[in-house]
N, C-alpha and C positions, 0 to 999 in steps of 0.2 A: 561546428562539430563539438565544441566544448559544451554548449548548451544541450545538445542532444544527449551527451553522456550524463550530464548532471541532472537533467529533468526527465529523461526517458529511461536510460539504461539503469541508473542507480535506483530509482523508485521501482523498477520492474523486478528487482531482487525480492521484494516482499511477496508479491503474488506467486513467484516461482517457488519460494520457500514454503508458502502456505500450501500450494497444491502438491508439493513434494511430500510434505508431512501428511496431508489429508489422503493422498493416494498410496501411502506406504502400507504394507501389510500389517495386520494387527500383531503378528508374531514378532515383528521387529521392535516396536516400541511399547506395545501394550495399548489397550483401548483407552484407559484413563490418561496415560501420559501423552498419547497422540492427540487426544482431544484438548488437553490443557495447553500443549505446545501450539496447536492450531489457534486456540482462543487467544493466547498471548501474542502470537504473530498478528492476528486480526486487530487486537486492541492497539498494539504499537503502530500498525499501519494506519488505523483510523486516527490516532493522535497526530501522526505525521501528515496525514491528509488535511486535518483541521489546521495544522500549522501552515501548510502550503496555501490553503484557502485564505488565511489571514494575511499572509505575506502578499499573495496575489491581489487581494482587495486593497491593501495599502498602496501597492505599486500602481494599481489601476486608478486609484484616486489621484495619484500624482502624474497621470498620463504617461507612464513608463511603457515603452513598446514591448518590453520583455515580460509583461504581466501574463501574457497568454501561456508562457512556459510553465508558470506556477499552476495554472488551471490544468494543463496537461499532466503535471505531476500529481495533482490531487485526484484526478480521474483514475490514474494508474494505481495510486495508493488506496483508493476506496474499493478496489476489486476484492481483496480478501474479506472486507467487512460485509459486502453484499453476498459473497459466497458462503460465509458462515451463517448468515441469516437464512439463506436458501437451504443449506445442508442441515440446519438445526431443526 
């Protein structure tokens, strides 16, 4: 249960924030502000995904059974990056 929270629920906050900002009306934040916030969320999420990949690779090299959780985290964290590429 602890690993599900750490590796699924916590990383899922980034895609939720991204889509909340991206789907908000222009009148709420303005077009420029909304785009910059979405870009910032995507960059932070991408860097976190890169960190998760590095940690997962190191753990995989040491034959750690928990390395798959880091792969799951990186897949979840890369969603905003893919979404901003598609939306741009």
